[in-house]
N, C-alpha and C positions, 0 to 999 in steps of 0.2 A: 364718249358722245361729243363732248366739246371739241376734241381734236379732229373728229370726222368733220364737223362743220366748219372748222378752220381750214382744213385741207381743200373742202369742196369750194370755199370762197376763193382760195388761191388759184384753183383750176379754172373757175369762171373768170376771174381776173385775167390770167394769162390768155385764156382763149379770146376774149375781147381785144386784148392788146395785140395778139397775133393778127386778127382780122383788121385791125386798125393800121397797123404798121407793116403790113405784108409787102406793099409796093416798095418800101424803102430798105428791106432787108436783103442782103446778098444771098446768093445760093448756098453758100458754105454755112452762113449764119442761120439759113433757113433749115439746113440739115441738122445742125446742133440744137436748134429750137424744137425740131420735130423729135429728136431723141429725148430732150427734157420732158416733152410733153407726154411721150409714151411712158417715160419713168413715173411721172406723176400719176398717169392712169393706173399703172400697176399698183403703185402705193395706195391709190383710192380704192381699188379693188380689193387689196389686202385689208384696208380698214373697214370696208363693207363686210367682208367675211368674218372678221373679228367682232364687229359689232352684232352681226346676225347670231354668231355662236354665243355671245354674252347675253343676248336676249333670250335664246333658247335655253339657257342654263336653268335647271329645275330649281336650284337654291335661289336664284334671283326671282324666278316666278313665284315660289312659295312665299318669299319675303315681301314681294309686291302685293300678293293677295292678302296676306296678314296685315299688312299696313292699310290697305283698302278697308279691311274688315274692322280694325280698330277705329278708322275714322267714321265709318257707318255707325257703330255702336255708340260712339261719342256723341254724334249728332242726335241719335235716337234718344240717349239719356238726357241731353240738353233739352230736347223737345218735351220729354216727359216731366222734367223737373219744374218747368215753368208752364205746365198745363193749368187750366182753370181749376180742375179738381184738386191738384196737389196744392196750388196756392190757397184754395178754400180750406182744405184740411189743415194746412200750416197755420192760418190765421185763427181757426177754431182751437187748436192745440195751445196757442199762445194765449187766447182768451180764457180757456180752461185753467191753464197754469196760473194766470194773474188772479182769477176768481178763487182758486185753491189757496193761494197766498193770503188774499184779503180775508177769506173765511176763517183760516187758522189765527190770523191776527184778531179778528172779531171775537172768535171762541176763546181766545186766551184772555182778552180783557173781560169778557162776560163772566168766565170762570173766576177770574180774580176778584170781580166785583161780588159775585155770589159768595166766594169765600170770606171776603170782608164782612159782609153782611152776616153771614153765619157766625163768625167769630164775635162780631158785635153782639148778636142776640145771645149767644152762649154767655158772653161776659156779663150782660145785664142780668140774665137768669141767675148766674153764680153770685153776683153781688147781692141780688135780691134774696137769694137762699142764705147767704151769710148774714145779711141784715136781719132776716127772720129769726135764724138761729141764735144770734147775739141778743135779740129781744127776748126770746124765750129763755135763754140762759140768764138774763137779767131778772126776769120775773121769778124764776126758780130760786135765784139768790135771795130775792126779797121774801119770798115765802119761807124759806129756810131760816132767815134771820128772824122773821116775825114769829116763827114757831119756836126758835130758841128763846127769844124774849118772853114768849108766853110761859114757857116752861120755867125760865128763871124767876118771873113773877109769881107764878105758882108755887114755887119753892120758897119764896119769901113769905108768902101768904100762910102756908101751912107749917112753917117753922122746921124744927129739927127733925120731925117725924118723916118728912118726905125728902130729907137731905139726900139719902141714898139713892132714892128713885130719881130726884132731880138731876143729880150728878150723872147718873146713868143716861138719862135722856139728854143732857147737855153734851155728854161725850158722843152719844149716837148722832146728834145733830151736827157736831163738829166733824165727826168721822164722815158723815154723809157729804158734807160740804167739801172736805178735804179730798175725798176719793172721786168726787164728781170730775170727770174728765173735761178739761178746757180745750177748745179747738180753735185755732187762728190760722190764716194764711197770711203770709208776709213775703214781699220781695224787696230786693235792693239792700244795700249794706246799712242804710240809715236804720236806726233801732226802732222797735215798738215796745213800749212798756205797758204792762198790766198790773194793776194794783192788787195786792194780795194781803191777807192777814191770818197767817197760819202759825199757830204757836208750835214751838219746837220741844219735842221730848225725844226719848231714846227710842221711841216706836215710829216716828215719823220717817217716811222715805220720800224721796223725790224721783218720780217716774215719768219719762218723757219718751215720745215717739215722733219721729220726723218721716215726712214723705218728700223725696227729692225729685227733680226732674232728670237727674243723671247721677251716676256713681261720683263723678268728679265734682259735682256742685257742693260748694261749701256752705257751712252755716254756724251759728252760735246761739246758744240758749243759756242765760244767766238766771239765777235767783239771788236776791239781796237780803241779807239778814241784818237785823237790829241786834247788837250785842249788849252785854251788861256794862261795857265801858261807854255806852251811849253813842258808839261809832258804828257806821254802816260798812259792810263788807260784801264784795261781789264774789260769787263762785260761778265759773262758767264752764261749759262743755262745748268744744268746737269740733265739728267736722272738717278736717283740714287735710293738707298734703304731707303731713309729718306727725310723728308721735312725739310730741314735746309738751313741756309744761312752761306756762308763762306766769311769772310771779311778780307782783308789785306789793306796794305797802298795804293796800286795802282790796287788792283784786288777785284772784287765782283763777287761771284758766287752763283747763287740760285739753291739749290738741290730740286728736286721734284720727288714724285713717280708718274710714269704714268702707268696707268692700261691699256695699249694698245701698239701695236707694231707700231702705227703711231702718236707719239706724235706731237703736234702743238705749235708754239710759236708765239705770235703777240703782240708786245709792241710798244709804243711810245718811240723813242730813247731818246729824251730829258727828258721826265718824268722818264724813267728808270735811266738815268744818274744822275738826281737830287735825286732820291731815294737812289742810291748807295753813290754818292759823292756830298752832298748838296752844296758845295762852288765851284765846278768845272764847267767851262763854255766850253762845247764841240764845236769843230769847224768842224772836219770831221772824218769819219770812214776810216781807213787806212789798216786794215787787218781783216780777218775772220779766225779763227783757229778751226779745226775739231779734235776731239779725240774720238776714239772708246773705246770698253770695253778692260780692261786689261786681263781678263780671257777667254772671248769669242773671238775666232778668226774670227767669221763671219763678213763680211763686213756690215757696216752701210751706207745706202743711205742717204746723206744729200741734201736737197733743200732750198734755201733761197734767199731772194731779199729784196729791200728796197723801198717799195711803197710809194707814197704820197697820203694822204687822202684829 
């Protein structure tokens, strides 16, 4: 197409040139110029024929129609994209998304606040219950001690005739006190000591049960004895990561792997003392010490007593 325009321009230029300078051209030059013009006309006709055949080509027409269709569809889509309805829907979608995000954040903090309040309430209730339990436990201890004291006074008053009965009642009171289950909760590695006064004989056992937060949580429970040499010795039972024995001059701790969250301990006191300190003669248990995990802050529930078999 560009070549066609170029040739047409040349023809027009030569035509005007011919008219302008016709008076100054010789007959021979005029004949030559006429031949050149005829040649250019033929070339122009040839180009016109080629251009017309190119325009009538079916592939060119299809390509042209397809290009026009794409342009029309693009313009139509652009007009739809920025129509008032589409803009309104887009704005509403953005607002709903933002409201959803803010709502999720608000629900998260509200849920966290509710959970914190719930944990605080539960903790207060648990502390209140433990305080009440310890109070009742102390009252029972006082009642048992008063009863044992009355029995002892009764025995002294009535002399030898009631010696057997008094001894029986005293043993019963002691056995009731020893078999009573003590319950405590303790967390952290720092120890908690409970005062005891349990006379040791061949029938006294140490029985303990722990409730852990997980199988891997560690703990230690000790009892301290007063021996005939007037020294104190510690005997411990540890829920640990290995089965080992830790021995010092006046301390013996047996480490054991418990594959449960409710480990149990049941040993004869004298036999265990002889195993740890063969030359020691134990007299009484004076203290029980509780120690929970160093890394796990969950409380361990300890239960223990000293039954007679």
